[in-house]
RODO-2510 file (C-alpha; in nm, 4 decimals, decimal comma):
residues 190
     n   res          X          Y          Z
     1     x     1,8118     4,6197     1,1099
     2     x     1,8704     4,8333     0,7608
     3     x     1,6855     4,7545     0,4270
     4     x     2,0232     4,7221     0,2596
     5     x     2,1270     4,4339     0,4749
     6     x     1,8007     4,2204     0,4460
     7     x     1,8017     4,2034     0,0794
     8     x     2,0083     3,9669    -0,0166
     9     x     1,8322     3,6937     0,2374
    10     x     1,5034     3,8562     0,0809
    11     x     1,6547     3,7940    -0,2881
    12     x     1,7809     3,4516    -0,1779
    13     x     1,5059     3,3092    -0,0205
    14     x     1,2965     3,4312    -0,3366
    15     x     1,5439     3,2296    -0,5667
    16     x     1,5289     2,9241    -0,3750
    17     x     1,1550     2,9110    -0,3324
    18     x     1,1185     2,9756    -0,7089
    19     x     1,3060     2,6727    -0,7911
    20     x     1,1263     2,4605    -0,5696
    21     x     0,9180     2,1700    -0,7557
    22     x     0,6866     1,9643    -0,5376
    23     x     0,7673     1,6294    -0,5260
    24     x     0,4954     1,4069    -0,5781
    25     x     0,3151     1,2765    -0,2450
    26     x     0,3468     0,9112    -0,2066
    27     x     0,1294     0,8499     0,0815
    28     x    -0,2318     0,9540     0,1109
    29     x    -0,4929     0,8826     0,4118
    30     x    -0,6560     0,6201     0,2369
    31     x    -0,5238     0,2932     0,0651
    32     x    -0,7638     0,0888    -0,1403
    33     x    -0,7358    -0,2989    -0,0994
    34     x    -0,5527    -0,4120    -0,4180
    35     x    -0,7125    -0,6145    -0,6016
    36     x    -0,8357    -0,9643    -0,5620
    37     x    -0,6212    -1,2132    -0,7068
    38     x    -0,8460    -1,4033    -0,9472
    39     x    -0,9625    -1,7682    -0,8223
    40     x    -0,7545    -2,0339    -0,9308
    41     x    -0,9004    -2,2369    -1,1946
    42     x    -1,0604    -2,5474    -1,0468
    43     x    -0,9966    -2,8814    -1,2243
    44     x    -1,3544    -3,0339    -1,2986
    45     x    -1,4432    -3,2892    -1,0639
    46     x    -1,4766    -3,6439    -1,2259
    47     x    -1,7755    -3,7721    -1,0114
    48     x    -1,8207    -4,1744    -1,0569
    49     x    -2,1570    -4,3218    -0,8898
    50     x    -1,9912    -4,6088    -0,7268
    51     x    -2,3583    -4,7346    -0,6436
    52     x    -2,5582    -4,7233    -0,9836
    53     x    -2,7231    -4,3585    -0,8624
    54     x    -2,9355    -4,2125    -1,1311
    55     x    -2,8031    -3,8554    -1,3200
    56     x    -3,0915    -3,7003    -1,1436
    57     x    -2,9624    -3,8304    -0,7817
    58     x    -2,5881    -3,7141    -0,8993
    59     x    -2,7130    -3,3987    -1,0144
    60     x    -2,8467    -3,3308    -0,6576
    61     x    -2,6116    -3,4638    -0,4569
    62     x    -2,3514    -3,2635    -0,6486
    63     x    -2,5401    -2,9391    -0,5636
    64     x    -2,6199    -3,0591    -0,2044
    65     x    -2,2732    -3,1015    -0,1260
    66     x    -2,1813    -2,7727    -0,2894
    67     x    -2,3750    -2,5996    -0,0876
    68     x    -2,2680    -2,7243     0,2092
    69     x    -1,8627    -2,6968     0,0937
    70     x    -1,9625    -2,3515     0,0184
    71     x    -2,0794    -2,2669     0,3737
    72     x    -1,8195    -2,4633     0,5157
    73     x    -1,5310    -2,2805     0,3695
    74     x    -1,6692    -1,9660     0,2547
    75     x    -1,5351    -2,0616    -0,0872
    76     x    -1,7333    -2,0718    -0,4409
    77     x    -1,5785    -2,1319    -0,7624
    78     x    -1,9051    -2,0478    -0,8987
    79     x    -1,8598    -1,7265    -0,8233
    80     x    -1,5033    -1,6234    -0,9582
    81     x    -1,2950    -1,4240    -0,7481
    82     x    -1,3485    -1,4341    -0,3390
    83     x    -1,5345    -1,2053    -0,1452
    84     x    -1,2808    -0,9152    -0,0533
    85     x    -1,1481    -0,9352     0,2820
    86     x    -1,2490    -0,7475     0,5549
    87     x    -1,1160    -0,3739     0,5288
    88     x    -0,8034    -0,3287     0,7447
    89     x    -0,7943    -0,0642     1,0122
    90     x    -0,5003     0,1952     0,8711
    91     x    -0,3187     0,4837     1,0878
    92     x    -0,3822     0,7853     0,8935
    93     x    -0,0462     1,0299     0,8614
    94     x    -0,0995     1,3534     0,7373
    95     x     0,2112     1,4394     0,5020
    96     x     0,3494     1,7488     0,5338
    97     x     0,3181     1,9919     0,2609
    98     x     0,6105     1,9635    -0,0238
    99     x     0,9113     2,1840     0,0241
   100     x     0,8580     2,2048     0,3775
   101     x     1,2074     2,0692     0,4356
   102     x     1,3902     2,2901     0,2150
   103     x     1,2090     2,5831     0,3534
   104     x     1,2634     2,4994     0,7134
   105     x     1,6485     2,4287     0,6480
   106     x     1,6315     2,7643     0,4618
   107     x     1,5295     2,9630     0,7134
   108     x     1,7017     2,7729     1,0297
   109     x     2,0576     2,8556     0,8120
   110     x     1,9576     3,1770     0,8047
   111     x     1,8816     3,2160     1,1365
   112     x     2,1941     3,0402     1,2316
   113     x     2,4754     3,1512     0,9874
   114     x     2,3859     3,5308     1,1119
   115     x     2,4297     3,4066     1,4536
   116     x     2,7540     3,2806     1,3827
   117     x     2,8521     3,5228     1,1238
   118     x     3,1272     3,8133     1,1839
   119     x     3,0160     4,1342     1,3546
   120     x     2,9131     4,3186     1,0524
   121     x     2,8373     4,0992     0,8027
   122     x     2,4920     3,9288     0,9408
   123     x     2,3633     3,9624     0,5799
   124     x     2,6444     3,7524     0,4078
   125     x     2,6253     3,4545     0,6726
   126     x     2,2666     3,4719     0,6570
   127     x     2,2719     3,3767     0,2923
   128     x     2,5483     3,1213     0,3014
   129     x     2,3637     2,9994     0,5748
   130     x     2,0049     2,9834     0,4357
   131     x     2,1609     2,8038     0,0903
   132     x     2,3460     2,5264     0,3091
   133     x     2,0098     2,4901     0,5356
   134     x     1,8178     2,4922     0,2072
   135     x     2,0039     2,2056     0,0550
   136     x     2,0236     2,0000     0,4049
   137     x     1,6258     2,0211     0,4544
   138     x     1,5564     1,9210     0,0764
   139     x     1,7973     1,6288     0,1227
   140     x     1,6453     1,5168     0,4433
   141     x     1,3199     1,5622     0,3004
   142     x     1,3622     1,3692    -0,0191
   143     x     1,4930     1,0973     0,2358
   144     x     1,1899     1,0715     0,4177
   145     x     0,9800     1,0488     0,1152
   146     x     1,1787     0,7282    -0,0178
   147     x     1,1740     0,5817     0,3101
   148     x     0,7812     0,6172     0,2910
   149     x     0,7676     0,4978    -0,0538
   150     x     0,9716     0,1811     0,0398
   151     x     0,7161     0,1265     0,3382
   152     x     0,4014     0,1371     0,1504
   153     x     0,5741    -0,0518    -0,1464
   154     x     0,6303    -0,3128     0,1096
   155     x     0,2896    -0,3348     0,2765
   156     x     0,1571    -0,3535    -0,0247
   157     x     0,3488    -0,6734    -0,1841
   158     x     0,3020    -0,8401     0,2162
   159     x    -0,1037    -0,7654     0,1821
   160     x    -0,0892    -0,9146    -0,2192
   161     x     0,0887    -1,1851    -0,1308
   162     x    -0,1146    -1,3126     0,1664
   163     x    -0,4238    -1,2357     0,0108
   164     x    -0,3293    -1,4816    -0,2684
   165     x    -0,1953    -1,7593    -0,0270
   166     x    -0,5565    -1,7152     0,1518
   167     x    -0,7502    -1,7713    -0,2058
   168     x    -0,5461    -2,0773    -0,2949
   169     x    -0,6068    -2,2638     0,0930
   170     x    -0,9463    -2,1486     0,0143
   171     x    -1,0120    -2,3343    -0,3092
   172     x    -0,8098    -2,6471    -0,1470
   173     x    -1,0804    -2,6621     0,1361
   174     x    -1,3411    -2,6371    -0,0700
   175     x    -1,2293    -2,9392    -0,3128
   176     x    -1,1795    -3,1963    -0,0393
   177     x    -1,5057    -3,0757     0,1047
   178     x    -1,6890    -3,1467    -0,1802
   179     x    -1,4933    -3,4682    -0,2595
   180     x    -1,5678    -3,5763     0,1051
   181     x    -1,9591    -3,4894     0,0597
   182     x    -1,9710    -3,6920    -0,2492
   183     x    -1,7523    -3,9897    -0,1290
   184     x    -1,9634    -4,0036     0,1971
   185     x    -2,2953    -4,0145    -0,0325
   186     x    -2,1523    -4,3183    -0,2698
   187     x    -1,9673    -4,1386    -0,5194
   188     x    -1,5744    -4,2118    -0,6917
   189     x    -1,4011    -3,8595    -0,7072
   190     x    -1,1271    -3,7684    -0,8775
***
């Protein structure tokens, strides 16, 4: 093949390569868990000694029932936010380098364009094929990046919603546990 035939293809490849802007990477090897939802504010328990218990006895019983309720439910309202959930195993997916879809499309298009071009006009066919392939490769890469970003957003939303529900359930379980303990010791709890 002569240099004059390759010159348009080389010029076009440099021009297309210079116009490519790397898109931001949307997925990584590790996603840290979202920040924990703040613990729901527990309404203060109103405890009335129904059998004439002293203030010291009431304080001791409240402390013991609090400790028992924390052990039973794993939720401690005095700690603020609940402990983070155990880390989830994640599958690591290596992202292709930015612009690889455009480059692959341009090369494939150039080869196919050169093959299907009329005899003696391989350079023109390669040029047209490279341009068309670069456009199709760029569109395919952008579509893949958008799909990956949507999937990651959905995963993060589901995880945050699930964690918020768990915190509320555990807070309710704690309140029921401490109330049951205090009522069993002869207190009226509201």
